[in-house]
N, C-alpha and C positions, 0 to 999 in steps of 0.2 A: 455559496458553497458551504457545506457543513462538514466538519470532520468529528468523528465520534471515536473515542478510544476506550476500549474496554480492557480490564486487567483481571484475569482470573488466576486463583490458586498462587499468587505471589505478591510480593510487594516491589513495586517498581519506583526508581528514583524519579524525582521530578525532572531532572536534567534529561533523562531518557524520553520522558513524556514529551518535553518540549522539543527534543530533537525529532521525534515522530511527527509532531505537529508541524514543525518547519519544513520536513520533507514532503508532508501532505500539501502544505501550501506551494511548495515549489512545483509539485506534481500537477496541482491544479491550474497553475500559471502556465505550464507547458501545454496542458491539455484543457482548454476552457470548457469542453463539452462535459467535463466531469463535475457532477452536481453534488454528489454525496461520497465521502470516502469513510470507511470503517476499518479500524485497526484493533486487532484483538491480540493481546499479549496473554500467553498461558505457559505453564510449566509442565513439561511431559518428561517426568523422571529427572535426570540431571540436565536435560536440554530445556532450552527456551523455544517455544513454538510461536511464531508470529504469523498471523493471517490478515490479509489485505483484500478488501472488496471496494472496488470502484464502480460507482453506478451514474449513469448520466444519459443525456440525449445522443442522438446519432448512432445508437446502438453501441454505446460505450459501457459495457459490462465486462469487468475484469475481475478475476479472483486468483490470488497468489498466497503461497505459504512457504515458510521455511523454517527449519530447526538447526539451532546451533548451541554450542555450550555457552556462548557469549550472547546476551540479549541484543547488544549494539550490532554486532555481525549479523544476526538473524534479521534485525530491522533493515539493514543495509541490503541484504540479499532479497528480501521480499520486495523492497522498492525498485530493485534492479529489474526483478522479474516483471513487475507490473508496468514499469517504464518500457520495457521491451514489448510486451503484449500490446500495449496502447500504441506504440510506434508502428507495429506490424498492422494493427487494425486501421490506423490513420492512413498508412500507405496503400492498403487495399481499397479503402474508400476513393482515394485520389486516383488510383489506376481504373476504377469503374467509372468515374467521371470523364476520362479522356476519351 
């Protein structure tokens, strides 16, 4: 599993980058089908925009984005959205198998 972090138009602390990597590792542990996770930090005016893309097998392709005045809050929000999407997709796959 690979994690790619891209930072555009801002300077991001190492602690926040490590937090993003830790969240990505947890997400990949919860969903082993995730093969590649891309996180993009950007600044859109006074707000931070965080985009997350998860790609993998078993039709595991999820895109989520969030904006907030705090980069940490935007990071948490985008991972919550991606987690919810992955859980819904996993549940749908389990229902089809029944």
